[in-house]
MDTraj code that builds the backbone (N, CA, C; nanometers):
import mdtraj as md
import numpy as np

residues = "MET GLU HIS ASP LEU THR ILE PRO THR LEU THR ALA LEU TYR LEU ASP ALA LEU ALA THR GLU GLY LYS SER PRO ARG THR ILE SER ALA TYR HIS GLU SER LEU SER ILE TYR ILE ALA THR ALA LYS ALA GLU GLY LEU PRO LEU GLN ALA ASP GLN LEU VAL PRO ALA ASP VAL TYR ARG TYR ILE ALA ALA ILE ARG ARG ARG GLY VAL CYS ASP ALA THR GLN HIS ARG ARG HIS ARG GLU MET LYS SER PHE PHE SER TRP LEU LYS ARG MET GLU LEU VAL ARG GLU ASN PRO PHE GLN LYS VAL PRO LEU ILE ARG LEU GLU GLN LYS ILE VAL GLN PRO PHE SER PRO GLU GLN LEU ALA VAL MET LEU ALA ALA TYR ASP GLU THR THR ARG LEU GLY GLN GLY THR GLY ARG SER SER SER SER SER SER THR PRO GLY".split()
xyz = np.array([
    [-13.7427, -1.6467, 2.6085],
    [-13.6559, -1.6644, 2.7237],
    [-13.5224, -1.7225, 2.6783],
    [-13.4152, -1.6614, 2.7231],
    [-13.2813, -1.7089, 2.6902],
    [-13.2463, -1.8279, 2.7793],
    [-13.1821, -1.9266, 2.7178],
    [-13.1369, -2.0432, 2.7931],
    [-12.9876, -2.0327, 2.8167],
    [-12.9438, -2.0795, 2.9325],
    [-12.8008, -2.0909, 2.9606],
    [-12.7539, -2.2181, 2.8911],
    [-12.6814, -2.2040, 2.7833],
    [-12.6396, -2.3190, 2.7036],
    [-12.4974, -2.3636, 2.7350],
    [-12.4493, -2.3306, 2.8555],
    [-12.3164, -2.3796, 2.8917],
    [-12.3261, -2.5272, 2.9276],
    [-12.2245, -2.5995, 2.8907],
    [-12.2256, -2.7439, 2.9153],
    [-12.2364, -2.7760, 3.0645],
    [-12.1696, -2.7016, 3.1555],
    [-12.1905, -2.7322, 3.2983],
    [-12.3370, -2.7206, 3.3420],
    [-12.4069, -2.6175, 3.2970],
    [-12.5483, -2.6008, 3.3327],
    [-12.6341, -2.7094, 3.2693],
    [-12.6087, -2.7377, 3.1423],
    [-12.6861, -2.8400, 3.0719],
    [-12.6588, -2.9793, 3.1270],
    [-12.5387, -3.0004, 3.1809],
    [-12.5056, -3.1294, 3.2425],
    [-12.5993, -3.1569, 3.3592],
    [-12.6195, -3.0579, 3.4437],
    [-12.7087, -3.0758, 3.5590],
    [-12.8501, -3.1094, 3.5126],
    [-12.8971, -3.0409, 3.4113],
    [-13.0307, -3.0666, 3.3565],
    [-13.0389, -3.2078, 3.2981],
    [-12.9354, -3.2469, 3.2246],
    [-12.9313, -3.3796, 3.1614],
    [-12.9314, -3.4905, 3.2663],
    [-12.8518, -3.4749, 3.3706],
    [-12.8472, -3.5776, 3.4751],
    [-12.9825, -3.5895, 3.5450],
    [-13.0500, -3.4772, 3.5660],
    [-13.1861, -3.4808, 3.6218],
    [-13.2806, -3.5546, 3.5274],
    [-13.2672, -3.5300, 3.3979],
    [-13.3524, -3.5973, 3.2989],
    [-13.3273, -3.7479, 3.2996],
    [-13.2002, -3.7882, 3.3084],
    [-13.1687, -3.9316, 3.3126],
    [-13.2333, -3.9977, 3.4341],
    [-13.2257, -3.9311, 3.5491],
    [-13.2866, -3.9861, 3.6709],
    [-13.4383, -3.9948, 3.6551],
    [-13.4986, -3.8912, 3.5994],
    [-13.6433, -3.8890, 3.5778],
    [-13.6868, -3.9995, 3.4826],
    [-13.6018, -4.0293, 3.3838],
    [-13.6321, -4.1342, 3.2863],
    [-13.6039, -4.2744, 3.3399],
    [-13.5560, -4.2828, 3.4642],
    [-13.5369, -4.4132, 3.5272],
    [-13.4033, -4.4801, 3.5004],
    [-13.3032, -4.4034, 3.4576],
    [-13.1711, -4.4630, 3.4366],
    [-13.1123, -4.5030, 3.5713],
    [-13.0269, -4.6039, 3.5697],
    [-12.9685, -4.6539, 3.6942],
    [-12.8672, -4.5538, 3.7501],
    [-12.8448, -4.5581, 3.8811],
    [-12.7439, -4.4696, 3.9413],
    [-12.6055, -4.4867, 3.8776],
    [-12.5703, -4.6089, 3.8404],
    [-12.4396, -4.6318, 3.7761],
    [-12.4327, -4.5639, 3.6399],
    [-12.5405, -4.5682, 3.5645],
    [-12.5444, -4.5022, 3.4339],
    [-12.5311, -4.3515, 3.4510],
    [-12.6053, -4.2970, 3.5445],
    [-12.6002, -4.1529, 3.5698],
    [-12.4602, -4.1123, 3.6134],
    [-12.3994, -4.1924, 3.6985],
    [-12.2632, -4.1648, 3.7447],
    [-12.1636, -4.1676, 3.6288],
    [-12.1793, -4.2633, 3.5379],
    [-12.0892, -4.2737, 3.4222],
    [-12.1016, -4.1496, 3.3338],
    [-12.2243, -4.1056, 3.3092],
    [-12.2440, -3.9853, 3.2279],
    [-12.1881, -3.8623, 3.2987],
    [-12.2093, -3.8537, 3.4288],
    [-12.1558, -3.7406, 3.5054],
    [-12.0039, -3.7357, 3.4927],
    [-11.9404, -3.8522, 3.5035],
    [-11.7947, -3.8592, 3.4919],
    [-11.7486, -3.8118, 3.3532],
    [-11.8100, -3.8632, 3.2483],
    [-11.7696, -3.8253, 3.1124],
    [-11.7925, -3.6766, 3.0854],
    [-11.9042, -3.6241, 3.1311],
    [-11.9321, -3.4818, 3.1101],
    [-11.8367, -3.3943, 3.1906],
    [-11.8037, -3.4368, 3.3116],
    [-11.7071, -3.3624, 3.3937],
    [-11.5693, -3.3624, 3.3285],
    [-11.5328, -3.4756, 3.2694],
    [-11.4038, -3.4840, 3.2002],
    [-11.4040, -3.3922, 3.0782],
    [-11.5153, -3.3867, 3.0058],
    [-11.5209, -3.2927, 2.8926],
    [-11.5017, -3.1498, 2.9428],
    [-11.5716, -3.1123, 3.0485],
    [-11.5645, -2.9751, 3.1000],
    [-11.4213, -2.9405, 3.1405],
    [-11.3558, -3.0304, 3.2139],
    [-11.2172, -3.0060, 3.2562],
    [-11.1241, -2.9967, 3.1355],
    [-11.1438, -3.0851, 3.0387],
    [-11.0608, -3.0844, 2.9177],
    [-11.0855, -2.9577, 2.8367],
    [-11.2101, -2.9165, 2.8269],
    [-11.2436, -2.7948, 2.7522],
    [-11.1733, -2.6739, 2.8128],
    [-11.1741, -2.6655, 2.9450],
    [-11.1073, -2.5531, 3.0119],
    [-10.9566, -2.5572, 2.9872],
    [-10.8977, -2.6764, 2.9950],
    [-10.7527, -2.6908, 2.9774],
    [-10.7085, -2.6701, 2.8328],
    [-10.7926, -2.7117, 2.7388],
    [-10.7548, -2.7100, 2.5965],
    [-10.8154, -2.5935, 2.5181],
    [-10.8940, -2.5109, 2.5854],
    [-10.9560, -2.3977, 2.5160],
    [-11.0702, -2.4375, 2.4237],
    [-11.1392, -2.5452, 2.4570],
    [-11.2543, -2.5899, 2.3772],
    [-11.3797, -2.5157, 2.4242],
    [-11.4794, -2.5039, 2.3382],
    [-11.6011, -2.4317, 2.3765],
    [-11.6751, -2.4988, 2.4931],
    [-11.7267, -2.4153, 2.5818],
    [-11.8151, -2.4631, 2.6882],
    [-11.9603, -2.4276, 2.6572],
    [-11.9825, -2.3537, 2.5507],
    [-12.1177, -2.3252, 2.5030],
    [-12.1560, -2.4392, 2.4096],
    [-12.2595, -2.5127, 2.4436],
    [-12.2979, -2.6309, 2.3662],
    [-12.3258, -2.5977, 2.2201],
    [-12.3849, -2.4825, 2.1948],
    [-12.4206, -2.4477, 2.0573],
    [-12.3029, -2.3952, 1.9750],
    [-12.1846, -2.3881, 2.0351],
    [-12.0659, -2.3417, 1.9629],
    [-11.9709, -2.4558, 1.9257],
    [-11.9971, -2.5745, 1.9759],
    [-11.9088, -2.6888, 1.9499],
    [-11.9262, -2.7365, 1.8057],
    [-11.8142, -2.7615, 1.7385],
    [-11.8153, -2.8113, 1.6002],
    [-11.7326, -2.9397, 1.5946],
    [-11.7459, -3.0189, 1.4876],
    [-11.6715, -3.1454, 1.4788],
    [-11.5207, -3.1317, 1.5012],
    [-11.4596, -3.0233, 1.4567],
    [-11.3153, -3.0049, 1.4797],
    [-11.2840, -3.0033, 1.6292],
    [-11.3750, -2.9466, 1.7096],
    [-11.3563, -2.9457, 1.8551],
    [-11.3655, -3.0868, 1.9119],
    [-11.4518, -3.1676, 1.8547],
    [-11.4659, -3.3070, 1.8992],
    [-11.3346, -3.3809, 1.8759],
    [-11.2751, -3.3617, 1.7586],
    [-11.1456, -3.4250, 1.7308],
    [-11.0387, -3.3774, 1.8290],
    [-11.0390, -3.2487, 1.8605],
    [-10.9419, -3.1955, 1.9581],
    [-10.9649, -3.2569, 2.0961],
    [-11.0906, -3.2723, 2.1340],
    [-11.1233, -3.3334, 2.2635],
    [-11.0753, -3.4783, 2.2691],
    [-11.1055, -3.5548, 2.1663],
    [-11.0657, -3.6958, 2.1639],
    [-10.9136, -3.7077, 2.1640],
    [-10.8463, -3.6206, 2.0896],
    [-10.6996, -3.6217, 2.0886],
    [-10.6447, -3.5913, 2.2276],
    [-10.7077, -3.4985, 2.2988],
    [-10.6616, -3.4624, 2.4333],
    [-10.6763, -3.5793, 2.5300],
    [-10.7889, -3.6502, 2.5247],
    [-10.8033, -3.7632, 2.6178],
    [-10.7140, -3.8795, 2.5751],
    [-10.6886, -3.8921, 2.4458],
    [-10.5984, -3.9969, 2.3965],
    [-10.4557, -3.9729, 2.4470],
    [-10.4134, -3.8459, 2.4490],
    [-10.2782, -3.8116, 2.4971],
    [-10.2589, -3.8496, 2.6435],
    [-10.3666, -3.8597, 2.7164],
    [-10.3568, -3.8989, 2.8580],
    [-10.3296, -4.0478, 2.8747],
    [-10.3329, -4.1204, 2.7635],
    [-10.2987, -4.2622, 2.7679],
    [-10.4134, -4.3549, 2.8031],
    [-10.5371, -4.3078, 2.7919],
    [-10.6490, -4.3968, 2.8223],
    [-10.6649, -4.4995, 2.7104],
    [-10.7199, -4.6135, 2.7445],
    [-10.7354, -4.7212, 2.6465],
    [-10.8444, -4.6858, 2.5446],
    [-10.8447, -4.7609, 2.4347],
    [-10.9421, -4.7365, 2.3278],
    [-11.0860, -4.7465, 2.3779],
    [-11.1128, -4.8429, 2.4654],
    [-11.2495, -4.8613, 2.5156],
    [-11.2959, -4.7386, 2.5943],
    [-11.2055, -4.6775, 2.6700],
    [-11.2410, -4.5576, 2.7463],
    [-11.2653, -4.4402, 2.6525],
    [-11.1814, -4.4254, 2.5503],
    [-11.2033, -4.3193, 2.4507],
    [-11.3393, -4.3376, 2.3834],
    [-11.3691, -4.4607, 2.3492],
    [-11.4961, -4.4935, 2.2842],
    [-11.6131, -4.4551, 2.3754],
    [-11.6009, -4.4909, 2.5035],
    [-11.7075, -4.4608, 2.5995],
    [-11.7265, -4.3103, 2.6162],
    [-11.6170, -4.2370, 2.6320],
    [-11.6270, -4.0907, 2.6491],
    [-11.6963, -4.0278, 2.5272],
    [-11.6568, -4.0699, 2.4089],
    [-11.7159, -4.0171, 2.2857],
    [-11.8644, -4.0538, 2.2792],
    [-11.8951, -4.1806, 2.3055],
    [-12.0336, -4.2289, 2.2965],
    [-12.1243, -4.1547, 2.3954],
    [-12.0746, -4.1316, 2.5176],
    [-12.1574, -4.0646, 2.6182],
    [-12.1771, -3.9168, 2.5857],
    [-12.0760, -3.8524, 2.5291],
    [-12.0933, -3.7135, 2.4848],
    [-12.1892, -3.7071, 2.3656],
    [-12.1801, -3.8056, 2.2785],
    [-12.2703, -3.8125, 2.1632],
    [-12.4155, -3.8266, 2.2112],
    [-12.4375, -3.9088, 2.3123],
    [-12.5725, -3.9252, 2.3688],
    [-12.6225, -3.7952, 2.4314],
    [-12.5332, -3.7279, 2.5026],
    [-12.5676, -3.5997, 2.5647],
    [-12.6120, -3.4995, 2.4584],
    [-12.5351, -3.4883, 2.3498],
    [-12.5708, -3.3937, 2.2445],
    [-12.6944, -3.4379, 2.1672],
    [-12.7176, -3.5667, 2.1561],
    [-12.8425, -3.6142, 2.0937],
    [-12.9620, -3.5694, 2.1767],
    [-12.9475, -3.5779, 2.3085],
    [-13.0539, -3.5323, 2.3980],
    [-13.0733, -3.3810, 2.3837],
    [-12.9626, -3.3053, 2.3797],
    [-12.9732, -3.1596, 2.3622],
    [-13.0473, -3.1256, 2.2330],
    [-13.0192, -3.2006, 2.1282],
    [-13.0858, -3.1767, 1.9995],
    [-13.2351, -3.2095, 2.0092],
    [-13.2688, -3.3224, 2.0739],
    [-13.4106, -3.3584, 2.0922],
    [-13.4847, -3.2520, 2.1721],
    [-13.4160, -3.1920, 2.2685],
    [-13.4763, -3.0879, 2.3520],
    [-13.4732, -2.9511, 2.2833],
    [-13.4213, -2.9493, 2.1605],
    [-13.4123, -2.8274, 2.0800],
    [-13.3262, -2.7195, 2.1454],
    [-13.2215, -2.7642, 2.2141],
    [-13.1270, -2.6714, 2.2758],
    [-13.0058, -2.6471, 2.1863],
    [-12.9803, -2.7400, 2.0940],
    [-12.8770, -2.7215, 1.9910],
    [-12.9365, -2.7674, 1.8582],
    [-12.8802, -2.7184, 1.7499],
    [-12.9296, -2.7573, 1.6170],
    [-12.8610, -2.8827, 1.5652],
    [-12.7339, -2.8973, 1.5990],
    [-12.6539, -3.0079, 1.5468],
    [-12.5866, -3.0833, 1.6602],
    [-12.5554, -3.2089, 1.6332],
    [-12.4779, -3.2901, 1.7266],
    [-12.3389, -3.3080, 1.6658],
    [-12.2397, -3.2310, 1.7125],
    [-12.1065, -3.2407, 1.6530],
    [-12.0411, -3.3770, 1.6758],
    [-12.0789, -3.4469, 1.7814],
    [-12.0220, -3.5795, 1.8089],
    [-12.0750, -3.6833, 1.7106],
    [-12.1934, -3.6581, 1.6554],
    [-12.2539, -3.7483, 1.5572],
    [-12.1715, -3.7516, 1.4287],
    [-12.1038, -3.6432, 1.4004],
    [-12.0307, -3.6301, 1.2742],
    [-11.8899, -3.6895, 1.2792],
    [-11.8457, -3.7281, 1.3979],
    [-11.7115, -3.7848, 1.4149],
    [-11.7270, -3.9330, 1.4464],
    [-11.6678, -4.0201, 1.3646],
    [-11.6837, -4.1640, 1.3895],
    [-11.6213, -4.2066, 1.5225],
    [-11.6873, -4.3017, 1.5858],
    [-11.6336, -4.3599, 1.7092],
    [-11.5079, -4.4393, 1.6769],
    [-11.4157, -4.4434, 1.7716],
    [-11.2948, -4.5229, 1.7544],
    [-11.3342, -4.6701, 1.7412],
    [-11.2677, -4.7392, 1.6525],
    [-11.2962, -4.8825, 1.6352],
    [-11.2359, -4.9602, 1.7514],
    [-11.3149, -5.0503, 1.8046],
    [-11.2670, -5.1356, 1.9131],
    [-11.2387, -5.2744, 1.8589],
    [-11.1343, -5.3343, 1.9125],
    [-11.1022, -5.4715, 1.8742],
    [-11.2124, -5.5622, 1.9263],
    [-11.2615, -5.6492, 1.8385],
    [-11.3668, -5.7408, 1.8813],
    [-11.3058, -5.8521, 1.9652],
    [-11.3690, -5.8774, 2.0778],
    [-11.3229, -5.9847, 2.1652],
    [-11.3940, -6.1129, 2.1247],
    [-11.3154, -6.2150, 2.0997],
    [-11.3725, -6.3437, 2.0617],
    [-11.3724, -6.4329, 2.1853],
    [-11.4912, -6.4746, 2.2241],
    [-11.5056, -6.5615, 2.3403],
    [-11.4796, -6.7045, 2.2949],
    [-11.3832, -6.7667, 2.3590],
    [-11.3480, -6.9038, 2.3229],
    [-11.4551, -6.9999, 2.3751],
    [-11.4908, -7.0997, 2.2954],
    [-11.5899, -7.1977, 2.3412],
    [-11.5299, -7.2871, 2.4500],
    [-11.6177, -7.3532, 2.5235],
    [-11.5708, -7.4471, 2.6253],
    [-11.5033, -7.5660, 2.5583],
    [-11.4008, -7.6167, 2.6245],
    [-11.3334, -7.7371, 2.5740],
    [-11.4205, -7.8582, 2.6075],
    [-11.3979, -7.9710, 2.5407],
    [-11.4733, -8.0926, 2.5746],
    [-11.4579, -8.1299, 2.7223],
    [-11.3399, -8.1075, 2.7777],
    [-11.3170, -8.1393, 2.9195],
    [-11.4012, -8.0488, 3.0104],
    [-11.4076, -7.9192, 2.9772],
    [-11.4876, -7.8261, 3.0569],
    [-11.6360, -7.8605, 3.0481],
    [-11.6815, -7.8980, 2.9295],
    [-11.8212, -7.9389, 2.9131],
    [-11.8516, -8.0636, 2.9953],
    [-11.7595, -8.1596, 2.9957],
    [-11.7796, -8.2825, 3.0728],
    [-11.7927, -8.2512, 3.2213],
    [-11.7107, -8.1606, 3.2725],
    [-11.7173, -8.1221, 3.4141],
    [-11.8521, -8.0567, 3.4447],
    [-11.8980, -7.9679, 3.3568],
    [-12.0268, -7.9004, 3.3798],
    [-12.1430, -7.9990, 3.3752],
    [-12.1401, -8.0889, 3.2790],
    [-12.2486, -8.1866, 3.2679],
    [-12.2485, -8.2833, 3.3852],
    [-12.1313, -8.3180, 3.4344],
    [-12.1223, -8.4084, 3.5497],
    [-12.1780, -8.3422, 3.6757],
    [-12.1710, -8.2108, 3.6837],
    [-12.2201, -8.1393, 3.8016],
    [-12.3710, -8.1185, 3.7980],
    [-12.4345, -8.1408, 3.6846],
    [-12.5777, -8.1183, 3.6695],
    [-12.6560, -8.2258, 3.7430],
    [-12.7563, -8.1851, 3.8183],
    [-12.8394, -8.2779, 3.8952],
    [-12.9851, -8.2541, 3.8559],
    [-13.0445, -8.3478, 3.7826],
    [-13.1821, -8.3329, 3.7340],
    [-13.2851, -8.3326, 3.8460],
    [-13.2485, -8.3775, 3.9646],
    [-13.3456, -8.3887, 4.0737],
    [-13.3693, -8.2567, 4.1465],
    [-13.2912, -8.1547, 4.1145],
    [-13.3116, -8.0253, 4.1803],
    [-13.3637, -7.9238, 4.0800],
    [-13.4282, -7.8223, 4.1322],
    [-13.4886, -7.7210, 4.0471],
    [-13.3844, -7.6440, 3.9656],
    [-13.2704, -7.6160, 4.0223],
    [-13.1669, -7.5399, 3.9534],
    [-13.0629, -7.6289, 3.8869],
    [-13.0783, -7.7588, 3.8994],
    [-12.9812, -7.8479, 3.8384],
    [-12.8523, -7.8584, 3.9168],
    [-12.8569, -7.8146, 4.0430],
    [-12.7378, -7.8214, 4.1269],
    [-12.7701, -7.9054, 4.2490],
    [-12.6965, -8.0101, 4.2668],
    [-12.7184, -8.0965, 4.3822],
    [-12.6722, -8.0312, 4.5103],
    [-12.7285, -8.0755, 4.6211],
    [-12.6825, -8.0252, 4.7503],
    [-12.6048, -8.1357, 4.8177],
    [-12.4841, -8.1036, 4.8528],
    [-12.4020, -8.2007, 4.9238],
    [-12.3350, -8.3029, 4.8352],
    [-12.3496, -8.2950, 4.7035],
    [-12.2878, -8.3929, 4.6147],
    [-12.1392, -8.3707, 4.5980],
    [-12.0962, -8.2454, 4.6051],
    [-11.9540, -8.2197, 4.5856],
    [-11.8890, -8.1866, 4.7181],
    [-11.7595, -8.2019, 4.7218],
    [-11.6863, -8.1760, 4.8448],
    [-11.6809, -8.0273, 4.8758],
    [-11.7070, -7.9411, 4.7769],
    [-11.6981, -7.7972, 4.8005],
    [-11.8220, -7.7412, 4.8690],
    [-11.9340, -7.8125, 4.8670],
    [-12.0515, -7.7588, 4.9356],
    [-12.0660, -7.8288, 5.0690],
    [-12.0262, -7.7566, 5.1725],
    [-12.0265, -7.8158, 5.3054],
    [-12.1410, -7.7655, 5.3910],
    [-12.2131, -7.6641, 5.3455],
    [-12.3229, -7.6137, 5.4276],
    [-12.4498, -7.6914, 5.3973],
    [-12.5284, -7.7113, 5.4985],
    [-12.6540, -7.7832, 5.4853],
    [-12.7659, -7.6876, 5.5203],
    [-12.8715, -7.6833, 5.4374],
    [-12.9821, -7.5936, 5.4710],
    [-13.0425, -7.6312, 5.6053],
    [-13.0759, -7.5317, 5.6823],
    [-13.1227, -7.5636, 5.8163],
    [-13.2466, -7.5004, 5.8439],
])
top = md.Topology()
chain = top.add_chain()
for i, resn in enumerate(residues, 1):
    res = top.add_residue(resn, chain, resSeq=i)
    for name in ("N", "CA", "C"):
        top.add_atom(name, md.element.get_by_symbol(name[0]), res)
traj = md.Trajectory(xyz[None], top)
């Protein structure tokens, strides 16, 4: 039996598989968005819509096209990562032989360094802690909590 290996058709199958596997609606929506963007970009840029015809050079052309739109590095990274996951699934399902997105490195993202709390911030947090309550938060101790459980 011949399979329709067009990315639009496979997208519908993939989204059904994600739902069946218990992925969250937000995750499914994110993948749908990324796959829809690939399809629109492929049509505009002349990239293959047959999943088994995509090669790494096409992946570079796709990433360059979304980069030209001015999206941030994190968005480029996400689009690439989600397409890579889609093609990994296609390969597991034996619908394609290779994952062209696997062969193209993800864009490097700047690491965000979370600053530690200052001694003053720690003092404020510790002063707010109330050992007499289950959550460590007193009721009515601060001026900001004006509601009383009723």
